[in-house]
Residue, then its C-alpha position, 0 to 999 in steps of 0.5 A: x405136092x401141095x393141095x389146092x384150096x378149095x376157095x380162094x379167100x377174098x376179104x371183101x366178099x367175106x366181109x360182105x357176106x357177113x354184113x348181109x347175114x347180120x342184117x338178114x339175122x335182125x330182120x328175122x328177129x324183127x319179123x318174128x318178134x324175137x328180142x334182140x338180146x338173143x343176138x348176143x349169143x353170136x358173141x361167145x361162138x365168136x370167141x370160141x372160134x377166136x381162141x381155137x385160131x390162137x390154139x391152132x397157131x394161125x397166121x396173124x393175117x387170118x386171125x385179123x381177117x376172121x376179126x373183121x368178118x365178125x366186125x362186119x356181121x356185128x355191124x350188119x346186125x346192130x345197124x339194121x336192128x336200130x333202123x327197123x327199130x325206128x321204123x317199128x316205133x310209133x311215127x311222129x304224127x299219123x291219122x290226123x290232118x296237118x299241113x305239110x311242107x317239103x322238098x319235092x324229090x319226085x313228081x309221080x302219077x299213079x296207075x289211075x292217073x292221079x298225080x303224087x309228089x314224093x317229099x324229103x325233108x318234110x314237116x307236119x305242123x312243124x314236126x320233122x317227119x323221120x322219112x319221106x312222104x307220098x302226097x296224093x293230089x287232087x286234080x292237076x295240083x302237081x303239074x306245076x312243080x318239079x324236083x327241087x321245089x319246096x311245096x306246102x299243102x294240107x291233107x290227112x296223114x297215114x303212115x306205112x307199117x314195117x311189114x305188110x303181108x308178110x315181108x318188108x313193105x317196099x315203100x319203106x325200102x324206098x325210105x317212104x314212111x308216110x302218105x297223105x291224101x291232099x286236098x285244096x291249093x298247092x303253094x310251092x316256091x322255086x328250087x333248083x335240082x340238077x338231077x331233077x333239071x335233067x330229068x325234066x329235060x329228058x322228059x320234055x324232049x321225049x314226050x314232046x316229040x313221040x307218041x306216049x308209049x314209046x316216049x315212056x318206054x325211051x324214058x324208062x330205057x334212059x332214067x330207070x323210071x317206068x311210072x309212065x309205061x302202061x301195065x299191058x307194055x310193061x308186062x309184056x316186057x316182063x313176060x318176055x324176059x327182058x324188063x331188065x332194060x329198064x333197070x339202069x346198071x352195068x350196060x348203061x354205065x359202061x356204055x356212058x363211061x366208055x364214051x365220055x373217056x373215049x372222047x377225052x382220049x381223043x382230045x388228048x386229055x390226061x388219064x387222070x383227068x379223063x378217068x375223074x371226068x368220066x366218073x363224075x358224069x357217071x355220078x351225074x347220071x347216077x343222079x338223073x336215074x334217081x340213085x336207084x340201087x342198081x345204078x349205084x352198084x354199077x357206078x361203084x363197080x365202075x369206079x373200082x374198075x377205073x381205079x384198078x386200071x389207073x394203079x395197074x392193079x388186077x380188077x376183081x369182079x367179085x371183090x368189086x361187087x362186094x364193095x358196092x354192096x357194103x357201101x349201099x348196106x352202110x347207106x341203108x341196110x334196108x337196101x339189102x331187102x329191095x327186090x330191084x337190088x337183089x335182082x341186080x346183085x344176083x345177075x352180077x353174081x351170076x355172070x362173075x362166077x359162071x361166065x368163065x366156065x360157060x365162055x370156056x365150053x362155047x369157045x368154038x362159036x363166034x365172039x359176039x354170039x358167045x358173049x351174048x350166050x354167056x351173059x344171058x345164061x349165067x345172070x338168068x340162072x343167078x336171078x331164078x330164085x329172086x324172080x320166082x319169090x317176087x313175081x311167081x314166074x320165070x320167062x320161058x322165052x326170056x332166054x332166047x329173047x336175051x340172046x337175040x333181042x337184048x343186043x338190039x335193045x342195048x343199040x336202041x338204048x345207046x342210040x336214043x340216048x345219043x338222040x336225046x343228048x343231040x336234041x338237047x344241044x341242037x333243039x331243031x334236031x327234035x323234028x327227026x326224033x320220031x323217025x329215029x323211034x321207029x325201030x324202038x316202036x316196032x320192038x314195043x309192038x312185037x313184045x306187046x303182041x307176041x303173047x309171051x305170057x304163054x311162055x311163063x313157067x311157075x309154081x315152084x318157088x320158095x326160099x329153099x330154091x335159092x340154096x339149090x340154084x346157088x349151090x349149083x352155081x358154086x360147083x360150076x363156077x371157077x372160083x371154086x377149085x372142085x375136080x371135075x367129077x365132083x362138079x359133074x356129081x353135085x351139079x347133077x344133083x342140083x339139077x335133079x332137084x330143080x327138076x323134081x321141084x318143077x314136077x312135083x311143085x304143082x302135084x296135088x295128091x288124090x283125096x286132098x284139096x289144097x286151099x291158099x289165102x292171100x291178102x291185099x289192102x281191102x281185099x283178098x284172094x283164095x285158091x282152091x286146088x285138086x287133081x281135077x282143077x283149080x278155082x280162083x275166089x276173089x274179093x273185089x279191090x284186090x291188086x291185080x298184080x298181086x293176084x298174078x303173083x299169087x296164081x303163078x306161085x301156087x297155081x302153076x297149071x293156071x286157073x280154070x274157074x274164077x269166083x267173084x264176090x263183093x256186091x253189086x258191079x262186082x262182075x266188072x272186076x274180071x277186067x281188072x284182075x287179069x286172070x285168063x279163065x274160060x268160067x267166071x261164076x258170079x252171085x245170082x243177084x248180079x245183073x247179067x252182063x257179057x264178059x269178053x273172052x269168058x262165060x258168065x255163070x249166075x247160079x246160087x249153087x255149083x260144083x267145080x273140081x270136086x268142090x261144092x260152092x253156094x252164094x249165100x248173098x252177093x258178099x258171101x260164099x260158102x264151100x265144102x271140100x272133102x268134108x271141110x266147110x269154108x267160107x268167103x265173106x266180103x261184107x259186114x254180115x256173113x249168113x253162113x251158119x258155121x264153117x271150119x274156116x272163114x276168110x273175111x275182110x271184117x275182122x268183127x264179122x260174126x260167124x261160128x268158125x273154128x279158124x277165122x282169117x282176115x285178108x287185111x284187118x284185126x280180130x281173127x285167129x290169123x291177119x294175112x296182113x301180118x303173117x302173109x299167105x297161109x295154106x291149108x289142106x282139106x282131107x277126109x273131113x280134117x283141116x290141116x295147116x300147111x304153113 
């Protein structure tokens, strides 16, 4: 009897995986400063395997498939290296004032309400810019233009570095290389953008007839743009584990395609005309969503499914997903490192690999309930590593909410989409839109007021978590022909590893104090953890979202005390950093103020969880933990004497420290802008680097 193969080989999947691995290798080489020349070592290794295949008289098909996989790996490495090198090279123009001309691709608003424009095909003083530029405007200058317009303005141009704070800058992955602070008059000329015209029409229908927050959520559900949603509402959906409804993906594309093809079939259109018309509508809708990677991925998979049906070939979800990854990577390999794309592909991969077996286990449940549970469980398992690495937490409430609430949200998406379409065709119908949006308002209020932030699970993130999770996904998948006993044993080992990670990830052994430092533009944060509790030190101007991710990752049990430094008025930062604490410690020179929900302390010296702290001035804090002295300085001068380690905003600060760490700057032993977060252990008077 012929033994089953462990896995049925799929060339598209192998090619996509090789492409991703090649791109990841170039990314690692660029990040760690390794010469790309060393990638050539792969050639002799591939040659050896090729010769072995020939000697073993393997079928020509196997040799051809191996050759294709090697080509895709080389393509991924070479293409990514070229793109990364182009972004790492000196920009065409930066650090100067210039006249900027370009085509408006997006009109945005910052969290503070400042308008900004994203320009493509841009020039600065007549020099073509290699990448998009985001222009921050003064006043209401951006209100008169729309996507497709050509604008001219004057501003001071800077550029984003390829890597920032230990990872690829997310703006670079979006194709934005430059930024400009623009002043004066904005000159523009009319230009038509089909996708921009649709977006503007949808925006006008919603925001002219609904309250701002409801309109913002509805607009995000339809187009994928969350820029107008308040941080409180967006965080509430994230804490509830259902923020993926704002990522246009399979649900949106499938509903739209099925609706269009159903209508055309009722009109007795031919199958090829129906398919082409449906795919054309999908393409336009993907453009309306600004060709977000999740939408493109879903559109490609929809097209493959459609063509498979027309040609009467069996549809293979894994091959379809692989093809979408290849296409998106060939457009720009940096797309592979985009968080939204990673989450979208991971969710789809989980559904493809796990759904059949989960569905079989739940076969006695009603079809609708079984489908909801299967989709929710499989997608959330697969996206767990990316969520932990990006946000530092997963939602404990998300599993249940995705089963119960997601069908309702899916219905509301279809309903609101239909309402907008009707209002676009029959404008007077907009008078009923506020009443039609009442269910969506109720859902928004539910998430905002439910306090799902208390259900977050955090503190055991790391790149290795992906290995554990996807090893578990592999053994539980029906795509691998493992025996039941092996599945049970391997699945148990993976579950045990996850349990140990959850249990031990937040443990600090006795006699140790862990010190973790992270940075953001113009500021930084330091976590000090011991067995008895956790203190968080923040320097003013630190990004609140970065603080939350930092705390969720390195302080899974939460923060007991918050220490704020940064001069006069730094107490106000308590409301911006978004950390739930009972005690806030401030420099004694700070004018006493009331802090809602927390007790403010103005003491020059104090002790927290075995660590002794002292404010030497309103910009400097010193501390001693287990015989190790460290200091955090926010000003230009640090009156700390000496320290084992100094965390500072200004790299030129004068302080005799054995180790100096800059939050965002140069002149120190370590620069968090380049290296990312750093961990140290204070134990027995010794400072130990923990990576």
